[in-house]
N, C-alpha and C positions, 0 to 999 in steps of 0.2 A: 868544092861544091858544097860540103856540108857547112862551111862557115858563112858561105854566103847566104844559104838557105837559113840559118838561123838569125842573121841578121834582118833578113826580109822579113820574120815572124816576129822579131822583138817589139814590144810597145814602144811608143813615143815617150810615154810619162810612167815612171815605177808608181806601183800601188802604195798609198799611205798605209802604215801599219797600224792595227787595231789597238786602242787604249788598253793597257793593263788593268786588270780588276784592283780596286783600292782595297788591297788585302789588310793594310793597317787598320782602317776605319772600320771594316767589318769585325776584325778580331776586338778591336777596343769596344764596340758597340755590344759584342756577344759577351765580353768578360764583364762589362759594367752591368748588363742586364741579369748575368748570373750572380754578380755579388749582391745587388739591390734587390734582386727578385722582381724585377719590371719587365715589361714588355719592349721588343726592341722598337715598338712603334710610340712609344712614351714620348710626351711633347718635350721640346728642345728648352723651354722656358717654364718655369715654375709659376704657378697661379698667385696673383698678388692678393696677401692676406686682407680679409676684411679690415676696416678701421674699427678700433675700439670704441664702445660708446661712450661718449662724454658725460653723460648723466647718470646719476644712480638709478638703478633699476628698483621700482617700489613695487611690492606684491602686498596685495591686500590679504589680511588673515582670513582664514575660513570663517564664513558667518556662522555665528551661533546665537542660539535664542537668549535673548537678554534677560538677566535675572534682577529682581528687584534690588535697587541699591548697587548694582554691580557698575563698575568704571567702564566707560567706552572703549572698545577695542581699537586700537590705532594700527597703522600700517607700518608694517616692518621694511626697515631701509637695509639693502644689501650693497655690498661692495660691487661695482660694475664688472671686475675681473672674475669675481666670484660667481656673479650671475652667469657670465659668458661661458663659463667652463661647465656649470650646471646643465646649461642648454646644450653643449656640445657633445661632452663625453659622460653627463650624468654623475658628477661629483655631488655628492649629498651635502646638502647645506650645513654649516656650523651650528652648533646648539647656541641658541640665543642667551646673551649674556645680560648686562645691564640695558635697560631701555635707553635707546640713542635717540638723538634729535633728528627730525624730518629733514632729508636732505643731506645729512652728514654722514661721513666715512664710518664704517663698522667699527673702525679703531679708534674712533673718537670717544671720549669719556664724557659722561653727562655732567660731571661736575669736577672742578679742579681741586685737588687736594689742598688742605688749608696747611699753611706753613707752621712748624713747630714753634712753640713760645720759646724765647731765649731765656737760658738758665739765670738764676738769680746771681748777681755778682757780675754779669757779663761785661758790663762797662768797666769795672775795675780790670777784669782779665785782659780786655783788649788794651787798656792804658799800660798794664803791667808788660805786655809782650810788643808795644808799639815804641819804636826808636823815639826818643825826645827830640824835640823839635829845634833845640840848639845842639848841634854835634861838632863845631868848628872848635879846635883847641886854643884859637886865640882869645886870649884874654881869660882863660879859665884858671881856677885854682883847685887845690886839693887834689890835683891828678884825675879830676872828673870833667869832661867837655862841657857838661850841661851846667856846671857852677861857674858863673861869671863873677869876677871880682878883682880884689887887689891883695896881695900878701902884705901884711903890715909887720913892723919891728915888734918884738917881744913887749907885752904889757907888763911891769913889775908889780904895780897896784900897792896898796897897803896891807900889812900883815899878810894873810894866806890868800889875798885876792891877786888877780893877774891871770894873763894867758900866755903861755909859752911861744906858740905858734899861732897868733890870731889873722884872721882874713876878714876882709870888709867885702860882704856879698853884695852884688848889684842885682842878679837875678838867678832863677833855677828853673832848668827845664823850659827855658824861652819865657817865662813870666817873671816881670820886674817886681822888685822889692821896694818898698817905702816904708819906713826908712830903711837905708842900708845898714844892715845888722853888723857888728862887730862880734864875732864868735871864732870858735876853734872849728877845725876840719870835720871832726866827728858830728858836730852839732848842724854843720852845713850840709854834710851827706845826708842826714837824716831829714832836714828840711827839704832837700831836693826829691827825695823818696817821697815824701808825705805829698809834696805838691803834685808830683807825676801820677801817682797810684790813689791818691786820696781826693785832693782838691780838684783837678782838672775833672775827673769822671763824676764827682759830686755835682759840680755845676753843669756838665754837660754843654749844651747848646743855649741854655738860658743867657739872655742878654748878648748872645754872641761870643759867650765862653769868658774865661779868666782874663782879665788883662793886667792885675796888680794885686799883691798881697800887701795889706797895710799892717807893718809892724810898728807895735807903740813902745817895745822896750827890749833891749838886748842886753850888751855887757855894761856892769854897773855894780861896783863895790858897795853892797848894801846887804842889809838883814832881810830876811824873808817877810814878804808882805809890806816892806819898807817900814818895818817896826822896829824902833831903837832897841838894843840890846837882845834882839832875837838872833837865832843862828844864821849865819850866811847863807844867802840864796845862792842858786846854781847860777844865777846872772854874775856872781862874783867870779866866775871861772870862765866864762865864754861859753857855757852850756846850755843857755836857755834863750827862748825868744818867747815875746808876748804878742799874739796876734790878735788886732783889734778888729779884722773884717776882711773883705775883699772889694775890689771895685770890677765891674764887668766892662766889655768892650762897648757897649751902648751908653756907658757912663753912670749906670746906677751902682751904688756902694752899699753893700750889705754890711751890717755890724753885728756883733754879739751882742750889744746891749740891746739894739732895737729889733733885732729879729730872730733872737732865739726862740721865741715864743710866737713868731709869726706863722700864720697859716700860709703865707705865699712863699717866704723864704726860710722858714724855720727848719725845713727838712735839709736844705743844703747845709746850714750852718752846724747842725748835730751831725751829719753825715761827715763833716769835716773834722769835728771834735772825735767822733768814733774811729775814723781811720788813721788817727795820728798815734792812737794807741797801738804800739808795735815799733814803728820807726822811733818813737820816743819813748825813754822810760817813764817819764811824768807826765800826765795830761791833765789838767785841771780846767774847768768850765764853770758856767754859772750855777751848776747843782752842788759844787763842792764846798764853797763857802761865800760869805760876803765879799771877800777880796777879788772874787774872779767873775763878778757881774758884767763887766765889760769887755773881757777878752780871754782868749784861750792861753794858759800857760802851758808851753812844751819845752821839756828840758831832757838831757841825755843821760841823767843820773841812772845807776842800774842797782835793781835790788835783787836779791836772793829769790824772793818769792814772785819775780816777773815784774812786769810793767805795773804802775799805780795810775789807775785812770778814773777820774771823778768828775 
């Protein structure tokens, strides 16, 4: 009887259970609010920040009574970011530095710095540390890649004349030689050093640079200054060369005879003469005597008192 009564009172459809409260979301909202100190009703999306101003903010300086002879007051230029911060949080304006140009950033300088002057002898210093143009060992002599030429058989000569290990040099530091001198390796090395550190810097870019060194004398068994009975010249031992001048890449030829006192090229010839004193032991030019009016005599003789340069 009871069973039948229970079945008679049972509903046709079971009741749908109520949804459980979202505990996790409530806890997360509570924790977040406590940590950030914000309300539980804070917006779910942050506000979009305002765009930065693209133009510099120009503020006029406070008007002051004009004084006689005073310069007009100009508007001051501020960086847009600095101006924005001042408007929002009241950041004090930076102290005014140098006057700036209208419409320019506060970081701009009114005038660019002037580059410093190059020190004296700068070209020579650069040439001394710059690798020579000819670096291949092919065709080199005296163990120096920049010295090109050919080794020769010993030259006995007459009496004390002669060269034990002569070389015929065709170029030094990439500069051709005409004539091609017969000298010893000590003189060849001195010639290479002088051309690289003295001649090339002295000429610079004039006429496109140096194309050729014009040599008018080298090995020759003879007395000094070609005088009969005079003491043997250093030419007699392959220790000397006589330089008549140089030819530039544009075809211009500078000679000691014609350009020693020239306003245009005299400075170059005299710089060549001066720079030879050091690599060579003896340097004689037009101011030494009447025998050297048309050339520079360079030899590798060594003296106790140092180089002899006139």
